N, C-alpha and C positions, 0 to 999 in steps of 0.2 A: 711533379716534382714539387720539392719542397722550397725552391725559391719562388715557384707562382703560386701567389695567394689572392684570394678576392679583396677589393678594394670596396668596403661598404657605405664611404665616404659620410660615417656615422649616423647611418640610416637606421631608426629603431621599427620602422614600418615596414621594410620590405626586406625580405631574406631571398636570396636567388639560391635555387638549388638543380642540381643536375637530373638527369632523369634517372631513377632507380634501378639498380638492377634488379630489384623485387618485383618490378612490373614487367611483367610478359618478356624478361629476356631468356632466352635460349641460351644458358651459361652452364660454365661445369665448375664453379667455385661457390663459394659464400661472400655474403656482401654483408657490409654492416654500415651502421651509422652512429658516429659518436655526439650524445646531445650534452651539451655543457650543463644543462639544467632541464629538469622534469618538469619544470612549472609551465604548464602548457598554457597559461595565461599571461606570463609575464610579457610586458612588453620589450625587455631585453633579452629577449633568447638568444644565444649564440650558438649555431651549430659549427662541429670543428672537427677534427681528425685527431687522436693521438693514440698512442701505443700501448693503452691500457686495458687488456681485455676484459677485467673486471668490471669495468665500468662501461662496456659496449651494449648497445643494442645492435643484434643482427637481424638480416631479414634476408628471406630465401630468395635463390636467383629463380628466373624462367615463369614470373607469375603473372598470369593475366589478371591484372590488379583491379582491387575494387576500393576505391577510395571510402573513406570512413568517416568523414565528416560531412556537413550539409554546407560546406563552402558551394557556391554556385560553379558550374563547370567551367566559365573563363576565369575561374580564381578570381573571385572580386566578391568577399562578402559583404553585405549590406549592413551589418551589425558592426562590423571590425575593418579596419583599414589595414589590415594585417594582409601581406600577399606573399604567397610564395610562387615564385615565378621560374619558368626556363624559357626566356627569351631566346629568339633565333637570331636576331642582330645586336642585341644588348653587349657591353663592353664593359665599362668597369663596374658597371653593376652586376655582372653577369660573367665573372671571371672562371674560366675553367681552371682549377686551382692545381692539377696534377697529371702531369703525364706517366707517372710511374704506374706500372701494374700492381694492380691491388694482392696483396699477400696473403692477409689474414683478415678475419673479421675486424680488426682493428685498425685496419691501412687498406680501406679500399675507396681508391680514387673514383671508383665511378659514382658512387653514392655521395661522393665530397666534391666532383670536381668544381663544384661554384663554391665550396668552401674553404677559408682560411685555413692552412695546416702551418702552424707555428709551434715549434718545438718546445719554445721558451714558455708556452702557457700550458704544457702538459700537465703537470702536475696539476694547477689550480681548477683545469677542465676537467681531471678525474674526480677531485674530492665533489664539485659540483654536480657530478652525475653518476656517484655511486648507487644511488637509489634506482636506477636504470637497469640494475643487472640483471633482473629476472625476465626472460624473454616473455613471460605470459603478461607482464606491464607495458610492452613494447609502445612508444610513442608512435602514432600514424600519423605521417609526414604525406602530403599532397605530392602526388609523382603527377607532372605534366608532360605532355606532348604538342607539337605545333602542326605536325604533318595532316591532324585530320579534318581542320577548317582552317588552317593557316594561322590561326591564333593560339593562346596559350590556354590549355584545357585538363581540366580532371582528366585523369588517363582512362578510367574505367566508364565515364561517362560519355567520352569522345563520341561523335557520331560515325564510327566506322570499326574494324577489327583492326587493330592495331600491335605488333608485337616490335619490340626494342632490343637489339644486340647493343650489349655493354662493350665498354673498351676493354675489361676485363677478358672477356672472350676473343675480342679482337687480337689483343696484343700477347695472350698466351697461348695462342697455336697456331700453325702456319697455314696458309692458304695462298693461292696464287692469286685471284682475284676477289672482285666483289660477290660471286656467287658462292664461294665457298664461306664464306662469312654468313651467309644465310642459310646453310643447309641445315641446321636443327632449329628453324623455324617453323612452326604449325602451318599446314597447309603449303609450305615452299617446298620445290623440288628443283634441285639442282640436276636431274638427269634427264631435263629436257633436250640437250644439245650439248656436244663437245665441238669447239669450235675447229676452224684448220690451224688455228695457232695454239691451241691445246688447252684452252680452256673450257668453262662450263657455262649453260644459259641458266636462266632462272625463269621457273614456272611458277605462277600462283594461280592455286584453286584448278590446275589444269590447264590454264592459259600459256601458251606457248611464251617464250622470254622475247620476243618481238612485241609482245603485250604488256609488258614492264616498263614503266616509266621510269627514270633514273635521274633523281636530284642532287645537288650538294649545296646544302644550307638553301633548300627550297627553290634552287634555281635549275633551271631544265642544263643537262648536257648531254643526252642522247642526240645522236646524229640521224638525218633523214636514212631511212633504211635502204635508198636509191645508192648511197655511197658503199655499200656494202653487199655487193651480189655476189653469188655461188658460196653462201655459208660463213660468210666472214662477220656478221653483224655482232654475235656475242663477245668479239675480241673488244667490245667498248666498255665490258666488266672490267678489263684491266685497268681501267684508267679509273683511278681513284687517290684521294692525298694518303701520305704516309700515314701509318698505322697511329702513330705517336700524335697525330694530330687531329684525329677522330675521336668527339665528345663520344658518339653513339650512332646506331644506325635504326631509323624508324622506317618499318615495313606496313602498308596498308595493305590487307589482303581483301582483293576486292575492287571493283571499277571506282574512279575516283575523278571523272572527266568534269565534274561540275566546278571541281577547284583548279584542276589542273590541265585541262585540254585533252588533245591529242596523245594518244599512245598509253593513258592511263587505264586502259580496258581492263585489264587483270588485276594491276594493283600498281602500288608504287614505292620506290624505295628512295629514302632521302637520307643522304650521308650529313650527319650535323656536326661541323666542325669545330673546335675549340676557339675562345675569343679571348683573348688575355693581353693586358700590358701593365698589371698593376707593378711588376717586380720582374727585371732581367732571370732568366732560366734558359738553362737549355737541356733536353732531353736525347740522347743520343744510344741506339741499339743495333745490334746485329745478331744473325740467326742463320744457322745452316742446317740444312736436312739433308740424310745421307741415306738414298736408296738401297736396299738391300737386292730389288730385282734390277737385273742388268737394262731390261729395256726403257729404265726412266732416269731422266738426268738428274743428280744432283741440284738443289737449288741453294742459295744464299742471298741474304736479304741485308743492305745497310739502309738506317733512315734516321733523320733526326728533325727536331720541332723545336724552334726558340720564339720566345715574346719577350716584350717587354716595354715598358714607357720611353717614350723620346722627349718629353719635358717633366719639369718638378711636379706640375699640376696634375700629371699623368692622365691628362685628357685626348692625348694623344699616342699611338702606339704602333708597333710593326710586329707583325709575325711571319716568321720565315720558317720552311719546309722542305724537305726534299727526299727522295727514295731512290734506292737502285736495288732491282730484282734481277737475279740471273738462273737461268738454266742451263745447266751444261747440256752438250752433246753427248750422244753415244754412238758407238760405231755401226756399220751398216747391218752387220751381222746379229748384234744384239736388237736393232730394231725389226728383226724378222718373226714378229710373233703371229702372224695371220697368214696361214695358209693360202697357195693359190686356190683357184677354183677350175683348175685345168688338171691334166693328168689321170692315169688311173690310179685308184686307191690301192695301197700295198696289201699285199695278202695280208699280214698281221696288222692292219689297222694304222699304220704308221704315215706320219707326213712326211713325203719324198721332199718337199722345199717349199720354201716359204716367202712372203713379201710382205710388205707394210701398205695396208689402205690409209690413207690419212684419213684423220676425223674419227678414227674406232680406237685409238690409243689417247689416254689421258697425256699431256704434257711431252709429246713426240718431237718438236721442233725447238732446237736451241735457240736461245735468245736473249733478249735483255728487255727490261722495261723501266723507264726512266721517269721522274716527276719533280719538279721545281716549282716552288711557288712562294708569293710573299702577299701579306695584307697589311694596308695600311688603315688605320682606325682613328677615328676622331669623334668625341663628343662635346657637345656643347656644355658649358660651364654654368650654364641656367639649368633648372630641373623643374620638371611638373610632376610632383609627387616625388616619387623616388625612383624616376627614371629621368635621364637628359633629355631637355625638349627636343635636340636634334642629336641623332647618330647616323654616322655615315662610315662608310669601308668602300677602298679601292681594291681589288683582288685581281691578281695576275698570277696566271697558271699555265705552267708548259708540260707536256708529257709527250712519249714517243715510245714504240714499241719496235724494236729491230730483230729479226728472225731470220736465221740461216735456211735458204730453202736451197741450197747446192743439190741437196738429195731429192728435191721437190718433196718435202714432207708438208707443205702447206698447201699441195695440191691433191685434189680429189680423184684424178684420172692420171694414173702413171703408166698408162702401156706403151708400147714400142712407137705409137704415131704422136705421142705427146710428151714423152722423156725418154732423154737418153743421156747418162752420166758424162759421157764424152763428147756432148756437143760443146760448140764453141757459145760464149755469151750471147752473141747475136743471134745463132740458131735456136737457142733454148727461148729467147724471148719471142721469135718468130713463129715456132711450132707449138711452145708450151701455153702462152697467153701469161707467162709469168717471167719475171727476172730471179735471178739467183739470190738475190737480197730483197726480202719483204720487209716492208716498214710503213708504220702508221704514226702519223703527227697529230697533235691537237693544241690547239692555242684557245684560251677562255680569258675573257677579261670581262668584270663585275662591276658595275659602280651602283652602290646602293645608299638608299637613304631612308630612314625610321623617324618618324616625328611622333611626340607626344604631346596634346595639345591640352588636353582637358584631364584632371584627375582629382574628382571631387564629390565623394561619397554622399555627400547632403543634397546633390542638386539630382533633376531628373536626369540630365545628360551627364552622366558620373564619369564616363570616359570616352576620348575621342584620340585617336592615331591613325597613322597613314604610315605607308612600305610602298615604296617606289624602287624599281631596280631597271638598268639598262645593260643589256647581255651580248657580248659580240663572242659568238664561237665559229673557229674555223678547224677545218679538219681534211687531213690529204690521206688517199688511200695508194701509196707509192710501192710499186712492184707488179701491178697487174699490168700487161700489154695486149695490143689489139693482135690476137692470134691468125696466122695466114688464112686458115679456113675460115674466118669469119670473113676477112675482106674478099676472097673468091666468092663465097657465099654470098656478097653482096654485089657482084658483078666482076672483081678483080680479074687479071689474066692469069692463068696458071701458070706456076712456076716450081717443078718437083724438083729441082736441083738445087737452087737455091731458097727456095721457098720465100720471094720476094714478089708482093703484088699489091696494086695502089688503086683507090678509087677514093674520090672527092676528096683527094687531100690527103687521106689517110693511108699509111704504108704498113704492111706487116713487120710487128715489132714495135711500133710507135708506143710509147705511154699511152695508156688510158686518161691520163692525167684527171684522175678521181679526186676532187674535191668538193666540198662545202664550205656556205656560208650561213650564217643565221645570225640575225639582229633581231632580239626581243626586248620589246618594252612593256613592262609591266606595272602595274600601280592599283592599289586597292586604299580604302579607307575601313576604319572599323570605329564602331560606337556601340556603348554600352550605355544601355537605358533603362534607369532604377524607376520603374513606374510605380512600383508600390512595393510594401514592404515584402509581400507575397509574390510578387510577380515583376521579371525583369526580360529585356529583348537584350540581344547581342546582334548585331546586324553589320554586314559586311558587304560593300560594294567595291567591283572592281573591272579591269578591262584589260587586254593585250592587244598590242600590235606585232606581227610577226613576219619578217622578209624572210624567206626561205629559199636558198638558190643551191644547185649541183652542178658540177659540169662531169661530161663522161665522153672521151672522143669518139667512144663506140657509136653513140648518137650520129655523128658526123658522118659514117656509112650512106645514112638514108636520108638525114634530114637536114644536111650542109649546115648544122650549129651544134655544136657540142653543149651549150651554156642553156640551163632552165631555169625557172623562177616562178614563184608564186607568192600572192599577200594572203595573210590570214589575219583576221581580227576577231576578237569576241570580248563579251560583256556578260559578268554575272554576277549573281546576288544571292545573298544566304541570310538567313534570319535564325537565330534559336531562341525559344521562348521558355523562360524557367519560371516552373510553381513551385513554391513552399520550398525553394531548393531542392527538390525532391524529384521532380519530373520535368523532363528537358524535351521540347521538340523542335528538331531541326528542319528546315525546308530551304531549297536553293534551286536555283534553274542558271544554266549557261546558254548563251547563245552563239553560235560559232558562224563564221564567214569565212568561205575560200573562195581565189578570185577564180579557182579552175573549177571546183565542182558543186558550188553552190553554198547553201545554209543548213545547219542541223542545231537542235537544242539537245540538252544532256540536263535533266532534273534529278533531284533526289528528295527522299524523306526519310528522316530517321525520331527514333524515340528511346530515351533513354530513363530508367524508373530504378531510384536507389531506394529498393523496397524494404529492406531489414538492414540496420547499419551493421556493419561487419560480417553480415551474413548472406545478403542476396541483393545482386544488381542484375536486372533484367534489361537488355535492350536489344533493339532490331531495327529493321528498315529496309528502303530500296533504295539502290545507287545504279548510276547507269554509267557506260564508259564509250568512248568511240575513239577510232584510230583512222585517221585519215590516209586516204591511199597513197602511196610512195610515189614522189615526184615524177620519177621516169614510168611508172605504171599507168600515168594519165596521157602519156604520148602517143599518139596512134602509129607508130612506127616500130620497126626492130629497137626494144630496149635492152633484150639480153639473150646470150646463146648457151646453148648445152650440146652436149656431144661432140665437142671440141670444134665448137662453131658451126655444126652441122643444121642444128635445129634452133630456129630464131623464134623468139617469144615477142609478141606486139603489147604495146601498152593500148589502153581502152579509157577515153575521156569521158565515157559514160558511169564511171565508176562512182559509187557514194561509200560513205565511211563504213567501215565495219562497226558493229555496235555490239553492248552486252547489256544486261540488267541483271542484277544481283540482289537477290532477296536472302536475307539471315534472320536468325536469334540467337541471342548469347544468352547463357545465365552464368555468373561469376559470383565467386565468393572470396574473401581474402580476411580472416581473422587470427587471432592468436596462436593459433595451432597449425593451420594448412592454407594452402591458397588453391582453388580449384577453378577451372571454366568449362563448358561445352557450349560449343558452336554449332549450329547447323547452316546450310548455306546452298542455295541453287541459282545456279547461272545459264542464262538463255544467251546464246551467242549467235548473233544475225549477220547477212549481208558480208560473211567470209569471203577474201578475196582468194580466188583458186586460178592455176591454169588450164584452161580447157585447152585439151588437144595433149601431146606428148611428145617424144623422141622419135618414135617410129609408128605414131597414129595421129589420130586428128585430122587435122585440116592438110591434104595430100600438096604436093608440089604442083605450082599454078592454080591453084583453087583461090576464091575469093576469101580473104579473112573477115569475118561478120563484125566489123568495127566502122566506125565513121570514117568515111575515105574509101573504103573497100579496097585495102592494098591486096595486091595479090602475094601467094605463099611462096617464098624463095627461099627452099629448104636443098640440102644437100641430097644425095642418092640414098632411098631406102628410109630417108627420114621425113617427118612432117613437121608442120608450123603449129604453134599454141598460143594463145592469147590470154589475157585477164580479164575475169568476170567476178560479180558477185556471186557465186553459185554456191557457197557452202553454209551450212547451219549447224548447232551443235549444243549440248546439252554438257555440264557440268555439276556435279552437286556431291556433297560429304559432309562428315563430320569432322571437328577439331576439338580433342580432349586434353585437358592438361589439368596436372594435378602437382603440387610442391608441399613438401613438409617444411616447416618453419626451422631453422638451426636450433639443434640440440645441444645443450651444452653437456658433454659426454667425456668425463676424465681430464684431459689436460686440453682439450680442443672443442671443437664445433664441428657436430655432425647435420648434414643436410642431403636432400635427395629431390629429383624432380623427373617428371617423366611427361611425355606427350606423344599423342597418338592421331594419326588424321588418315582417313578413309574417304578416297576421292574415287567416284564411278565417273566415267566421261563416255559420252557417245555420239558419234556423228549423226545426225538426224538428215541432212541433206547435203548432195556432193554429187559432181559431174560426172565421177566415177562410180557407176552403181555398186559394185562389189564393198566399197568403202562405206555404204550407208549402215549403220548399226553396229562399226566397230567403234573400238575405243581410241583415245588418242596415242601417238607414238610416245613413249619415253616417260610418260606420267604413272608413277606408282600404285596401285590400287591401296595398297598398304604401307605406312610410312611409321616408323615408331622410334624414338630415341630417349634415353634416360641416362641420368649420372647421378653418382653417388659421391659427396664430398667431404673430406675431413681436414679442417684448416686448426693450425695451431697457431701460436703469437706471431711467429715469422716463415712460418713454412706450411706445407699443406700438398695435399694428394686428392687426385679424382681419377675415376673409371669410368668412361662412357661408352654407351652401346647405341649401334645403330643396327637399323632393320629395315630393308627395303624389299617388297614384295608384290607380285601382280602386275610387272612391267610386260604390256603387250608387244609379242614378237611379229604378229602377222595374222590374218585370217586364214585359220585351218581350211577352208573349203577349197581355197586356191591351189589346183593341181599343181604337183611337183614343186612347190615352195617349202621352205623351210619352216612355216608352221605347221602345215599338212605334217612333215616326217618328224619333225621334235618338240610340235607342242605350241599352242597358243600363247604361251607366257615365256619369258625369261626366267630362269631360276632366282630364286631369292637369294640375297647376299645379306651377311652378319659379320660386322665391323666391332671390334674391342678397342678401344683406347684408353692407354694409361698414360698420366702426366703428373706432374708435380713442379715445385717452386721453393726457392730460398732467398729470404731478404738478408744479406749480410749487414745492409745497414739501410737508411734512407736515402742512400745514393747508389747502392748497388746490389743487383737483383739477378738470380740465375732461374730461367726456366728450360726443363727437360721433359719430353714424351716421348712415348713408342706409340707410333699409330699403325693401325692393323696388326695389333699385337699378336694375333696367332697366325698372321700370315693368309689370310684368305686369298686365294688363288682365283684370279680373274680370267684368265686364259685356259680355257677349257673347250676346245674345237672338236667338233663332230662332223665326221663325214656323213653323209647320205646322198642317195641315189645310187647306181648300178656301176655303170662304165666310166664316164667321167665325172666323177665324184666333184661335189660341192663342199663346201666348208662353213660351218655355222658355230659362233661363240654361243655358249652356255647363257652369255651376259651381254646387254646392248653394249657396253663400252667396256675396254680394257683399262681397269683401275690400276693405281699403285699397289703394290705389295707392302711387307711390313718396311718402314722408316723410320729413323731416328732423327730427334730433333733436337737441337740445343740453342737459347738464345739468352744475349747476356744485354742488359739494360742499365747506362749509366744517367744519372741525374745531377746536375749542376748548375 
């Protein structure tokens, strides 16, 4: 928005720059940067946005970037003290300028988020930049990221494969959750899972959503998976700040546990928010999506973001944010999209009756998602170089999700024994294991301090800084109950009239009281050593203490205690060695300690080589990841139940962390004509935690469960027990290809295009189920392709985007009488086309519109197989939305 602009504090040595859309951003539009002067050597360079297309430099979207100067990767040039930075915690030097959705090559808030937008200077800036009209003479600006090493780095030379989702793409297309915001990033698939609350999971390079670590401003927000049993874990992707408060989203493709610890086994998603208090401004938006298909509820969203200074010195500021997302309910008849698996097949092949299977359809349960938060920011008035000596912020955030479960839409089992719409509220809780209202609550408090102590290019110790944070997360999974069958399975007295039973102080229908608490203390120090003109070192040392606890009343059935906790500690170090500002070697190691399972280490090694300026960068390396066992998985008692409470699963204190090793090699080019990249990767996944046993097999009732303590299996009739063990191994490898044409001046506007393709092969190499060995992962596409063509004018534009997914594995066709044997090993491919556009009436009012799934691709294609009692299988792994219409309005003032 026009009223939020950067405060450069008269510094001529530093210019802050937001992550550019031109750097590996899966985006549907064109981006641009306005340069006030083409004199790249001037100490008085000013970067600004204005509305004159004839003096605009345009940069393409979705580029796997190649930085074009020999500036050292931590953005510190030993020849010059000019720095282009994108800091994670800086404030008055690092102001996010605009909450506006970029509208044209001359109005792009992503490329100018840290750049002052001052309409009074439009004419003078235009005059100074007319020499930059020719796109072939585009000035190459450094794009920097913070997720790869925790420090500011040039994009291409960062020691990881990183993609960036721009605010333009975030704000101009609708999505329910974080997963949908990432659906076009190379190597990322959201086909991994559809949660019972209707959202998607996030899979990176074939690794499931439970192996993706989610951060906000580099701070962990994932809860321990113990809190979300039975398929609710991916509901956490719905917890995110309002879109207008997000600067960008960085995605590390591949493990990153050396820096981030547990859960970063498949990759990391870092949501980076805006930081501004130079001038008060507000952005408010409303959007509505109308579903053409009746099984899907219409959605609407309101959100706001405001920021400004609290004093005349502008070294104290306040940010406020909030959003409300609503998904409407639909009738029971309209939800009936999945045929039943009983009853004879009609002579004409028609479906005689139908019911909904929860988790098979996207967006089924009606509900609301709320988020509200604020951040108080402070900068010292003393400076070290161009940055405040001390910066701090206190961030408070509260979110909640509320779902209507009166129709059992968040349940996986809706048979006559576990669900009946006529049941009273109490009977519903006792028999189904759920309440009719299902809610998730999350609170988050972050206290962060950043210090800059040395900034002297002429000394050996050129830079010294620190970053310390204290985080408190609390999350409550409300709406789960202790089912009657679970209590009787633990020895409670049977009562088939009222279904009331008790054991160890737990009564059927009681709330499970699922909640978790996390206290995390992180601290690190970074030093840049200018050893020689041709050699430098960028070193980081850090540590973490994490108190992790959770509560589940289900555990009280057998342990007499529902509260469990663990202590986690870590020390890590990493150093990057730069040679001739062209070759960069990175080596790091992390030592982890857990009070329940012991210690492990996570190393990584990476090399980046800027081979040919503007044409070729080569980088590759080895990185490792690990995931600690869920806290309840380590308890040698009953920790979860399936089969409506009849089949218990036991924890195992002998579990060790799951781990992965990632090998990758990338070739990148970014020149004045195009940008392109190709990345090959190979991942070895070890010690996968699996359930040994099963619902109707495995350890028989009355037998000893082979874990410490040797408990006796106590399962219901015709059921067995299972336990957790490190029994699985797998591999995932593939190629990620990206290409983008730089914006081309054509007629009255600018034409750009980009495309990305991912081939991802996966295979289970070891598993306790012999028939699974040699098979691919579920819900990981073998082929993924997306492309867009964009045409932008001065204040309006259009885009056309295509998505193709193929090779999603259905099952092992060698298993007799299975859907895969009857219908094929793979689900059908799907092809989606989206058309969208935008119009900016002025700098304060904008309109966005889109038609998604333009040709109404039908995801409801059930086929009967079998002879007498027919079973039905969909042609696709999930029922996705048909054609839908989106309109959004944004006002900035």
